[in-house]
C-alpha positions in Angstrom: -66.6 19.9 -42.3 -64.5 22.0 -39.9 -61.2 20.9 -38.5 -62.8 20.4 -35.1 -65.5 18.2 -36.6 -62.8 16.4 -38.6 -60.8 15.7 -35.4 -63.9 14.5 -33.6 -64.8 12.3 -36.5 -61.4 10.8 -36.7 -61.5 10.0 -33.0 -64.9 8.4 -33.4 -63.6 6.3 -36.3 -60.7 5.0 -34.3 -63.0 4.1 -31.3 -65.5 2.4 -33.5 -62.8 0.5 -35.4 -61.3 -0.7 -32.2 -64.7 -2.0 -31.0 -65.3 -3.8 -34.3 -61.9 -5.4 -34.1 -62.5 -6.5 -30.6 -65.7 -8.2 -31.8 -64.5 -9.9 -35.0 -60.7 -10.1 -34.8 -59.0 -13.5 -34.3 -56.2 -13.9 -31.8 -53.6 -14.3 -34.5 -51.4 -11.4 -35.7 -53.3 -9.3 -38.2 -51.8 -8.8 -41.7 -51.2 -5.4 -43.3 -54.6 -4.0 -44.4 -53.6 -1.2 -46.8 -51.4 -0.3 -49.7 -50.1 3.1 -50.7 -48.6 4.4 -54.0 -47.6 8.1 -54.6 -47.3 9.4 -58.1 -46.1 12.7 -59.5 -43.5 14.4 -61.7 -39.8 13.7 -61.0 -38.8 17.3 -61.8 -40.3 20.7 -61.7 -39.4 24.4 -61.9 -40.1 27.2 -59.5 -43.5 28.7 -60.1 -44.7 25.5 -61.9 -48.0 23.8 -60.8 -47.7 20.0 -60.3 -50.2 17.3 -59.4 -49.5 14.6 -56.8 -51.7 11.5 -56.6 -52.0 9.3 -53.5 -53.3 5.9 -54.4 -54.6 3.9 -51.4 -56.0 0.4 -51.5 -57.9 -1.6 -48.9 -56.1 -5.0 -48.9 -58.2 -6.4 -46.0 -61.0 -8.9 -46.6 -63.6 -6.6 -45.1 -64.7 -3.0 -45.1 -62.4 -0.7 -43.2 -62.0 3.0 -42.4 -58.8 4.7 -43.2 -56.9 8.0 -42.7 -54.3 9.1 -45.2 -51.8 11.7 -43.9 -50.0 13.5 -46.7 -46.6 15.2 -46.2 -46.7 18.4 -48.3 -44.1 21.2 -47.6 -45.7 24.0 -45.7 -44.7 26.7 -48.2 -46.1 24.7 -51.2 -49.5 26.3 -51.9 -52.3 23.8 -52.7 -54.2 25.3 -55.6 -56.5 22.4 -56.4 -57.6 19.2 -54.7 -59.5 16.0 -55.5 -60.9 14.1 -52.5 -62.3 10.9 -54.2 -64.9 10.5 -51.5 -62.7 11.3 -48.6 -63.1 14.1 -46.1 -60.2 16.6 -46.1 -58.7 18.2 -43.0 -56.8 21.3 -44.1 -54.8 21.7 -40.9 -53.5 18.2 -41.0 -53.3 17.8 -44.8 -55.1 14.4 -44.5 -58.2 12.6 -45.8 -60.6 10.4 -43.9 -62.7 7.6 -45.4 -65.1 6.0 -43.0 -65.4 3.0 -45.2 -63.3 1.6 -48.1 -64.5 -1.8 -49.4 -62.1 -4.7 -49.9 -59.8 -4.3 -52.9 -61.2 -0.8 -53.4 -58.7 1.9 -54.4 -59.1 5.6 -53.8 -57.0 8.2 -55.6 -57.1 11.6 -53.9 -54.7 14.2 -55.3 -53.5 17.7 -54.8 -52.2 20.3 -57.2 -49.5 22.4 -55.6 -47.5 25.4 -56.8 -43.7 25.1 -56.5 -42.4 28.2 -54.6 -40.3 30.6 -56.5 -37.4 30.1 -54.0 -37.6 26.3 -54.1 -34.4 24.4 -55.2 -33.1 20.9 -54.9 -34.8 17.6 -54.0 -38.2 17.8 -52.3 -39.9 14.7 -50.9 -43.7 14.4 -50.9 -45.5 11.4 -49.6 -47.8 10.1 -46.9 -49.0 7.2 -44.7 -52.2 5.1 -44.7 -53.5 4.2 -41.3 -56.5 2.4 -39.8 -57.5 1.2 -36.3 -54.4 -1.1 -36.3 -52.1 1.8 -37.0 -49.9 2.7 -40.0 -50.4 0.2 -42.7 -48.2 1.5 -45.5 -46.4 4.6 -46.7 -44.8 5.9 -49.9 -43.2 9.0 -51.3 -41.7 10.6 -54.4 -38.8 13.0 -54.8 -39.2 16.0 -57.0 -36.0 17.7 -58.3 -36.6 21.4 -58.4 -34.2 23.1 -60.8 -33.8 26.7 -61.7 -35.4 27.4 -65.1 -33.0 27.6 -68.1 -31.8 30.9 -69.4 -32.5 32.7 -72.6 -29.5 34.7 -73.8 -29.4 36.8 -77.0 -26.0 38.0 -78.2 -25.6 40.8 -80.8 -22.9 40.4 -83.4 -21.6 41.8 -86.7 -23.4 45.0 -87.3 -23.6 46.0 -91.0 -24.8 49.5 -92.1 -25.4 51.4 -95.4 -22.9 54.1 -94.2 -22.3 56.7 -95.5 -25.7 58.1 -96.4 -26.9 61.5 -97.4 -29.3 63.4 -95.1 -32.9 62.6 -96.1 -32.0 58.9 -96.8 -32.8 55.9 -94.6 -30.1 54.6 -92.3 -30.2 50.7 -92.3 -28.5 48.6 -89.7 -28.4 44.8 -89.9 -27.4 42.8 -86.8 -26.7 39.1 -86.3 -28.6 37.8 -83.3 -27.6 34.5 -81.7 -29.4 32.6 -78.9 -26.6 31.3 -76.7 -28.9 30.2 -73.8 -30.2 26.7 -73.2 -33.9 27.3 -73.8 -35.9 29.0 -76.5 -37.2 32.5 -75.9 -38.4 35.8 -77.2 -36.8 39.2 -76.6 -37.3 42.7 -78.0 -34.2 43.8 -79.8 -33.8 47.6 -80.4 -31.7 49.8 -82.6 -30.9 53.1 -80.9 -29.3 56.1 -82.8 -29.0 59.0 -80.4 -30.2 62.1 -82.1 -31.9 60.3 -85.0 -34.3 57.8 -83.5 -34.9 54.1 -82.8 -36.4 50.9 -84.2 -37.2 47.6 -82.5 -38.6 44.2 -83.3 -39.5 41.0 -81.3 -37.1 38.1 -82.0 -37.9 34.5 -81.1 -35.1 32.0 -81.2 -34.5 28.4 -80.2 -31.4 27.5 -78.2 -28.4 27.8 -80.5 -30.3 29.5 -83.3 -29.1 32.6 -85.2 -31.0 35.1 -87.3 -30.3 38.5 -89.0 -32.6 41.4 -88.4 -32.5 44.8 -90.2 -33.5 48.0 -88.5 -34.2 51.4 -90.2 -34.1 55.0 -89.0 -35.0 58.0 -91.2 -32.9 61.1 -91.6 -33.9 64.7 -92.4 -32.2 67.5 -94.3 -30.5 68.8 -91.2 -29.2 65.5 -89.9 -25.7 65.6 -91.4 -23.0 64.4 -88.9 -21.4 61.5 -87.2 -23.5 59.0 -85.2 -23.1 55.9 -83.1 -25.7 53.2 -83.8 -26.3 50.6 -81.0 -28.3 47.4 -81.2 -29.4 46.1 -77.8 -31.0 42.9 -76.5 -31.8 42.1 -72.9 -28.4 40.5 -72.5 -26.0 42.1 -75.0 -25.3 45.1 -77.3 -23.0 46.1 -80.2 -22.2 49.5 -81.7 -20.9 51.1 -84.9 -20.1 54.6 -86.1 -21.9 56.0 -89.2 -21.7 59.2 -91.3 -24.7 61.2 -92.6 -23.5 63.5 -95.3 -25.0 66.9 -96.1 -26.9 67.2 -99.4 -26.0 70.9 -99.7 -23.7 71.2 -102.8 -23.4 67.5 -103.5 -23.8 66.8 -107.2 -27.1 65.2 -108.2 -27.8 64.5 -111.9 -31.5 64.5 -112.7 -32.6 63.2 -116.2 -35.6 63.7 -118.4 -36.5 62.3 -121.9 -36.9 65.1 -124.4 -37.4 63.2 -127.7 -38.0 59.6 -128.7 -40.0 58.0 -131.5 -42.9 55.8 -130.5 -42.6 53.5 -133.6 -39.7 52.7 -135.9 -39.1 50.1 -138.6 -36.7 47.3 -137.9 -33.2 48.3 -139.1 -33.7 52.0 -138.5 -31.8 54.1 -135.9 -33.8 55.5 -133.0 -32.5 59.0 -131.9 -33.0 59.7 -128.2 -32.5 63.1 -126.5 -32.3 63.6 -122.8 -31.9 66.6 -120.6 -29.5 66.2 -117.7 -29.3 68.7 -114.8 -26.9 68.8 -111.9 -29.1 70.0 -109.1 -26.1 70.2 -106.7 -23.6 72.9 -106.2 -20.5 70.9 -107.0 -19.2 70.2 -110.5 -19.2 66.5 -111.4 -19.0 64.0 -114.2 -21.4 61.1 -114.4 -22.5 58.6 -117.1 -25.8 58.8 -118.9 -27.0 55.3 -120.2 -29.6 54.4 -122.8 -31.1 50.9 -122.1 -33.6 48.8 -124.0 -35.4 46.3 -121.7 -32.6 46.7 -119.2 -29.8 46.2 -121.8 -27.4 49.1 -122.4 -27.3 50.1 -126.1 -25.6 53.5 -125.8 -24.0 55.7 -123.1 -22.2 59.0 -122.7 -20.1 60.7 -120.0 -21.7 64.0 -118.9 -19.8 66.8 -117.1 -21.9 69.5 -115.4 -21.2 72.3 -113.1 -23.5 73.0 -110.1 -26.9 74.0 -111.4 -26.0 73.3 -115.1 -28.3 71.5 -117.5 -27.3 69.9 -120.8 -29.1 68.1 -123.6 -27.5 64.8 -124.5 -28.2 62.7 -127.7 -28.1 58.9 -127.7 -28.7 56.3 -130.5 -30.3 52.9 -130.7 -29.6 50.9 -133.8 -32.4 48.5 -134.3 -32.5 45.1 -136.2 -35.2 42.6 -137.0 -34.4 41.0 -133.7 -35.8 44.0 -132.0 -39.3 43.8 -133.6 -41.9 44.2 -131.0 -42.6 46.6 -128.1 -39.7 47.4 -125.6 -39.0 49.7 -122.7 -36.6 52.5 -123.5 -34.8 54.1 -120.5 -32.3 56.9 -120.0 -30.6 57.0 -116.6 -27.8 58.3 -114.4 -26.7 56.9 -111.1 -29.1 59.4 -109.5 -32.2 59.4 -111.7 -34.0 57.8 -114.7 -36.8 58.3 -117.2 -38.6 55.7 -119.4 -41.0 55.3 -122.3 -42.4 52.5 -124.6 -41.2 52.0 -128.2 -42.4 49.6 -130.9 -40.1 48.3 -133.6 -42.1 47.3 -136.7 -41.2 44.6 -139.2 -40.7 45.6 -142.8 -43.8 45.6 -144.9 -42.2 43.3 -147.5 -41.0 40.8 -144.8 -42.6 38.4 -142.4 -41.8 38.5 -138.7 -43.2 35.8 -136.4 -43.3 37.1 -132.8 -44.1 34.5 -130.1 -45.5 34.8 -126.6 -46.0 31.9 -124.1 -49.5 32.3 -122.6 -49.8 29.1 -120.6 -47.3 26.7 -119.2 -47.2 24.8 -115.9 -44.6 25.5 -113.2 -43.9 21.8 -112.8 -44.8 18.5 -114.4 -44.5 14.9 -113.2 -42.0 12.7 -114.9 -43.6 10.6 -117.7 -46.6 13.0 -117.9 -47.2 15.3 -120.9 -46.0 18.9 -120.7 -48.3 21.2 -122.6 -47.2 24.8 -123.5 -49.6 27.3 -125.2 -48.3 30.2 -127.1 -49.5 33.0 -129.3 -47.7 33.6 -132.7 -48.2 37.0 -134.5 -46.8 38.0 -137.9 -45.7 41.6 -137.2 -44.6 42.0 -140.9 -46.6 42.7 -144.0 -45.7 39.5 -145.9 -47.6 36.2 -145.6 -45.2 33.4 -144.6 -45.0 29.9 -143.2 -42.6 29.1 -140.2 -42.0 26.3 -137.8 -43.0 27.0 -134.2 -40.6 24.9 -132.1 -40.9 23.8 -128.4 -37.4 23.5 -126.9 -35.9 22.5 -123.5 -32.6 24.0 -122.7 -32.2 24.9 -126.3 -32.9 21.3 -127.6 -36.0 20.9 -129.9 -38.8 18.7 -128.5 -41.8 19.3 -130.8 -42.8 21.6 -133.6 -45.8 22.8 -135.6 -45.9 24.6 -139.0 -47.8 27.9 -139.0 -48.9 30.1 -141.9 -49.8 33.7 -141.2 -50.7 36.7 -143.3 -49.3 40.1 -142.4 -50.6 41.4 -139.0 -52.3 38.0 -138.4 -51.9 35.8 -135.3 -52.8 32.4 -134.0 -52.7 30.3 -130.8 -51.3 26.8 -130.6 -50.4 24.2 -128.0 -47.2 22.1 -128.2 -46.8 18.9 -126.2 -43.7 17.1 -124.8 -43.8 13.7 -123.1 -41.4 13.8 -120.2 -40.7 10.0 -120.1 -37.1 10.6 -121.1 -36.6 13.8 -119.3 -34.1 14.3 -116.4 -35.8 15.3 -113.2 -35.1 18.9 -112.2 -35.2 22.4 -113.6 -35.7 22.9 -117.3 -35.9 26.1 -119.4 -38.8 25.6 -121.8 -38.8 27.8 -124.9 -41.0 28.5 -127.9 -39.1 29.6 -131.0 -39.8 30.9 -134.5 -37.3 32.0 -137.1 -37.6 35.5 -135.7 -38.3 35.3 -132.0 -37.9 33.2 -128.8 -39.6 33.2 -125.4 -38.7 31.0 -122.5 -40.2 29.9 -119.1 -38.8 27.7 -116.3 -40.5 24.3 -115.6 -39.6 21.7 -113.0 -39.8 18.0 -113.9 -40.3 16.0 -110.7 -40.4 12.3 -109.9 -44.0 11.3 -109.2 -44.9 10.3 -105.6 -45.7 6.6 -105.1 -49.2 5.7 -104.1 -50.0 6.6 -100.5 -53.2 5.6 -98.8 -54.7 7.9 -96.2 -57.4 6.4 -94.0 -60.4 8.1 -92.4 -63.2 6.5 -90.4 -66.6 7.8 -91.7 -68.5 8.7 -88.6 -71.9 9.0 -90.4 -71.5 5.4 -91.7 -70.0 3.9 -88.5 -72.0 2.8 -85.5 -71.5 5.0 -82.5 -72.6 2.5 -79.9 -73.5 -1.2 -79.9 -74.8 -3.8 -77.4 -73.0 -6.9 -76.2 -73.8 -9.6 -78.8 -74.6 -7.0 -81.4 -72.8 -6.4 -84.7 -70.6 -3.3 -85.2 -70.3 -1.8 -88.7 -67.3 0.3 -89.4 -66.9 2.3 -92.7 -63.6 3.8 -93.8 -62.7 6.1 -96.6 -59.3 5.4 -98.2 -57.8 8.1 -100.4 -54.7 7.8 -102.6 -52.7 11.0 -102.1 -49.9 9.8 -104.4 -49.3 10.4 -108.1 -49.6 6.8 -109.1 -52.3 4.2 -108.9 -51.7 1.6 -106.2 -52.9 -1.6 -104.4 -52.6 -2.0 -100.7 -53.9 -4.2 -97.9 -56.2 -2.5 -95.3 -56.3 -4.0 -91.8 -59.1 -3.8 -89.3 -58.4 -4.0 -85.5 -60.6 -4.0 -82.4 -58.9 -3.3 -79.1 -55.6 -4.2 -80.8 -56.9 -7.6 -82.0 -56.6 -8.1 -85.8 -60.2 -8.8 -86.9 -60.3 -8.6 -90.8 -58.5 -7.4 -93.9 -59.2 -6.0 -97.3 -56.3 -7.8 -99.0 -56.1 -5.9 -102.3 -57.7 -2.4 -102.4 -56.8 -0.6 -105.6 -57.2 3.2 -105.7 -56.1 5.6 -108.5 -54.2 8.8 -107.9 -56.3 11.4 -106.2 -59.2 9.0 -105.9 -61.0 7.5 -102.9 -62.7 4.2 -102.0 -65.1 3.2 -99.2 -64.7 -0.1 -97.4 -66.8 -1.6 -94.6 -65.9 -4.0 -91.9 -68.1 -5.9 -89.4 -67.5 -7.1 -85.9 -69.7 -9.1 -83.5 -69.3 -7.9 -79.9 -69.0 -10.8 -77.5 -72.1 -11.5 -75.4 -70.1 -11.3 -72.1 -68.4 -7.9 -73.0 -68.9 -5.5 -70.1 -70.0 -1.9 -70.6 -67.2 0.3 -71.9 -65.5 1.2 -75.1 -64.1 -0.6 -78.2 -61.1 1.0 -79.8 -61.4 0.4 -83.5 -58.5 1.0 -85.9 -58.3 0.9 -89.6 -54.8 0.8 -91.0 -53.0 1.0 -94.4 -49.2 0.8 -94.8 -49.2 4.6 -94.9 -51.7 5.7 -92.3 -54.4 4.8 -89.9 -57.6 6.1 -88.4 -58.8 5.3 -84.8 -62.2 5.8 -83.2 -63.9 4.6 -80.0 -67.3 2.9 -80.0 -69.4 2.6 -76.8 -70.7 -0.8 -75.8 -73.8 -0.4 -73.6 -75.9 -3.3 -72.2 -79.6 -2.7 -72.6 -81.3 -1.5 -69.4 -82.3 -4.5 -67.3 -86.0 -5.1 -66.8 -87.4 -7.4 -64.2 -89.3 -4.9 -62.2 -92.2 -6.5 -60.3 -95.0 -6.3 -60.8 -94.4 -6.0 -64.5 -96.9 -3.4 -65.8 -97.5 -0.9 -63.0 -101.0 0.4 -62.4 -101.8 4.0 -62.4 -101.7 4.3 -58.6 -98.4 2.5 -58.2 -95.8 4.7 -56.6 -92.7 2.7 -55.6 -91.8 -0.1 -58.0 -89.5 -3.0 -57.0 -87.1 -4.9 -59.2 -85.7 -8.4 -58.8 -83.9 -9.2 -55.6 -80.1 -9.6 -55.9 -78.9 -12.1 -53.2 -76.9 -15.3 -53.0 -79.0 -18.5 -53.6 -77.4 -20.3 -50.7 -75.3 -19.4 -47.6 -74.0 -21.1 -44.5 -75.9 -20.9 -41.2 -75.1 -17.6 -39.5 -73.1 -16.3 -42.5 -73.4 -12.5 -43.3 -74.7 -11.7 -46.8 -76.1 -8.7 -48.8 -79.6 -8.3 -50.2 -80.1 -5.6 -52.8 -83.1 -4.6 -54.9 -83.7 -1.7 -57.3 -86.5 0.8 -56.5 -88.2 3.1 -59.0 -90.5 6.0 -58.4 -93.3 5.4 -60.9 -95.4 8.3 -59.7 -95.7 11.7 -61.3 -94.1 13.5 -58.3 -91.5 13.0 -55.7 -92.3 10.3 -53.0 -90.9 9.3 -49.6 -91.8 5.7 -48.8 -90.7 2.7 -46.7 -88.9 -0.4 -48.0 -88.4 -3.3 -45.7 -87.0 -6.9 -45.7 -88.7 -10.0 -44.3 -87.4 -13.6 -43.9 -90.1 -16.1 -43.9 -92.6 -13.3 -43.0 -90.6 -12.0 -40.1 -89.4 -8.4 -40.2 -85.6 -8.0 -40.4 -84.8 -4.4 -41.3 -86.0 -1.5 -43.4 -85.1 1.9 -44.7 -86.8 5.1 -45.9 -86.4 5.9 -49.7 -87.0 9.4 -51.1 -87.1 9.6 -54.9 -87.9 12.1 -57.5 -90.4 11.1 -60.3 -89.0 8.4 -62.6 -85.8 8.2 -60.4 -84.3 4.8 -59.6 -82.1 3.8 -56.7 -80.8 0.5 -55.2 -81.5 -0.5 -51.6 -79.0 -2.8 -49.9 -79.3 -4.7 -46.6 -76.4 -6.5 -44.9 -78.0 -9.3 -42.9 -77.0 -12.6 -41.1 -78.4 -15.9 -42.2 -80.6 -17.9 -39.8 -78.8 -20.4 -37.6 -80.9 -23.3 -38.7 -80.5 -25.0 -42.1 -83.4 -25.0 -44.5 -85.1 -22.9 -47.3 -86.2 -19.4 -46.5 -88.2 -16.9 -48.4 -86.6 -13.4 -48.7 -89.2 -10.7 -49.3 -88.7 -7.0 -49.9 -91.9 -5.0 -49.4 -93.3 -1.5 -50.0 -96.8 -0.2 -49.4 -97.5 -0.9 -53.1 -96.1 -4.4 -53.5 -93.3 -6.9 -52.9 -90.8 -9.1 -54.6 -89.4 -12.4 -53.2 -86.7 -15.0 -53.8 -85.6 -18.2 -52.0 -82.6 -18.5 -49.8 -81.1 -21.9 -48.9 -79.3 -22.0 -45.6 -76.8 -24.9 -45.3 -75.9 -26.5 -42.0 -72.7 -25.3 -40.3 -70.2 -28.2 -40.8 -68.2 -27.1 -37.7 -71.2 -27.9 -35.3 -70.3 -30.8 -32.9 -73.9 -31.4 -31.9 -74.2 -34.5 -34.2 -71.2 -36.1 -32.4 -72.7 -35.7 -29.0 -76.0 -37.1 -30.3 -74.2 -40.1 -31.7 -72.4 -40.7 -28.4 -75.8 -40.7 -26.6 -77.0 -43.6 -28.8 -75.2 -46.2 -26.6 -77.8 -46.8 -24.0 -80.0 -49.8 -23.5 -83.5 -49.8 -24.9 -84.9 -49.0 -21.4 -82.6 -46.1 -20.9 -83.3 -44.9 -24.4 -87.0 -44.9 -23.6 -86.3 -43.0 -20.4 -84.1 -40.5 -22.2 -86.8 -40.0 -24.9 -89.3 -39.4 -22.2 -87.0 -37.0 -20.4 -86.1 -35.3 -23.7 -89.8 -34.9 -24.6 -90.4 -33.2 -21.2 -87.5 -30.9 -21.7 -88.5 -30.1 -25.2 -92.0 -29.2 -23.9 -90.5 -26.9 -21.3 -88.2 -25.2 -23.8 -91.1 -24.8 -26.2 -93.1 -23.1 -23.4 -90.2 -20.9 -22.5 -89.6 -20.0 -26.1 -93.3 -19.1 -26.6 -93.2 -16.9 -23.4 -90.0 -15.2 -24.7 -91.5 -14.7 -28.1 -94.6 -13.2 -26.5 -92.5 -10.9 -24.4 -90.5 -9.8 -27.4 -93.6 -9.2 -29.4 -95.1 -7.0 -26.7 -91.8 -5.0 -26.5 -91.7 -4.6 -30.3 -95.3 -3.4 -30.3 -94.4 -0.8 -27.8 -91.6 0.4 -30.1 -93.4 1.6 -33.3 -95.5 -1.5 -33.7 -92.6 -3.9 -34.3 -91.1 -2.0 -37.3 -87.4 -1.1 -37.1 -86.0 1.2 -39.7 -82.5 2.5 -40.5 -83.0 6.2 -41.0 -80.3 8.9 -41.4 -80.9 11.9 -39.3 -79.0 14.2 -41.7 -76.9 15.7 -38.9 -73.1 16.3 -39.5 -70.5 13.8 -38.4 -70.1 10.1 -38.8 -72.3 8.7 -36.0 -70.2 5.5 -35.6 -71.3 4.6 -32.0 -75.0 4.7 -32.9 -74.2 2.7 -36.0 -72.3 0.1 -34.0 -75.2 -0.3 -31.5 -77.7 -0.6 -34.4 -75.4 -3.2 -36.0 -75.2 -5.3 -32.9 -79.0 -5.0 -32.3 -79.8 -5.9 -35.9 -77.6 -9.0 -35.6 -79.5 -10.1 -32.6 -82.9 -9.4 -34.2 -82.3 -11.1 -37.5 -81.5 -14.4 -35.9 -84.5 -16.6 -36.6 -85.2 -19.4 -34.1 -86.2 -22.7 -35.7 -89.6 -23.8 -34.4 
């Protein structure tokens, strides 16, 4: 609808409402007929989108038309809108409803974008008005604040200065968020002449982190540099030195000679070649290590470009039996090899290796450690294999092995008396020991998680039906437990499973039943199954079965429009307005456009045109006025294919003073009563004749106007058409009055 049409429609609404008020309003002062409530956020930020809802309610006892005028700042852009049946006028930021029923509430809303330059308190509201003027108003105040700031400070730069050209320059920076909101920034290391590095850093307000940046150097990069770490808000710098590699002493090392196997107790000679690849004479230390432990070392002095062969010695014992890593190294370089120390042929040596052990075990559970024991010697022997914790024996098993034989065994420790925490578990023989860390933890108590099983639970139910709910309860704890499980429907406690026992890691299925009340209206039931540790919630739909009652019951093949049962009050007062409604179904195989009309005691009252697609259903409503005379009347709704009827009882209007006048007249003498009766009879005959003549005249006039059938048809044109509706309303009120014969 255009703004011009909107303005015209509003003017039409006001005129019609004034006419209706003039007809039906009492002389007394009219009460407020509307109520308004505005809802929205109390605070917002520039650029944010917020939704404002204007709730308007008809508090009058009859249908009324309303206009709601909203007050939205001009520079606040409306990005979305919900009209809730109203007609929107963009230029006036208002809605128009031609009819809102008594106690009906409409909730139109707008979603607006807060301008980037907005700041401070902004009031948004509106007024609700009808033909009597403004009925109510309401507003909210939105506090528009500037968004919080994200500030990243750079502190405490740490570098690996000095470095030699060709090495990586590393810079570590402490980054602190000193702003009042969380945020993400790109923090960059810049080393002019060398390069840059960057990373995205996300921090909450007040949070601190350390980030390390790396820049590579080349053989020609020797010199002094300034490194700078920069955020969007801050920076920090340090000076670093990159040394030249020309002439710097560098000791490369290479193994020249080493035995692959030796007998325990023998010395292992090791020879290594050490070369100073630099140009400057220097002295550095050459180390011999076995599995990382230094067993021999020598100081080596070399001129630039000089190479020297250096001899080192490893003195083995039976404790060294097995395979180890032998390494020679300087501070600049290293070289390694594997070496095996053999047990003497006339001795036994039981080497042990842990092959399986848990990282943690629950207190009071058994700890099982699997190990392989191998006799590396040539002599058969028997030894105890001992399981230890922190050096204290826990369990043992005696093992006999021939030379070069091996076996696997499992040792068990019950942790009932163990202290919770970290333990070093070892497996020992007389010759060897291997250890591994194990954590002993306190077991978790039983904890029952609850899940409603959708496949086993009714998704919908009818009023009066039984709802079945199945839940799966899982014990996620380490111990067996017993708990009470409660069943709720719409927060009402319905049933319990008083003692449900579930083992650790196990599950149990339980089922509850609930009978839905017969008078429960369509909607949803919120079901909740709870344990002390958790709960599960689901919603079940309650749907009443589709009402039958269509007349005639089984339609014939040629039936088109099928009528349901009439919905109307069983009794009304004389002259009282009431509503008649009836469902209409298109039972044909194609769309149909047909007439549906209402009769009272066989007299036409009103009708309408119904257009329905195949199998579609609609409800036709008529607002009519009861006959002025008391009695029983037959209400009938008709189509070209059938009809349905009900009885309406019209009660006498108790405010009528006619009985009093009639009683006063009964004070005459018998003679005067006879005269009056005779006179009354004559007058009655005259009135009857006049009424018959008037009825004939009306009938002739009706026949001239579409054979006496009056319909309420919509012309489909734009606009509200209130004046034609008012005329039709007054005409219908006159036509539906039925004169008592």
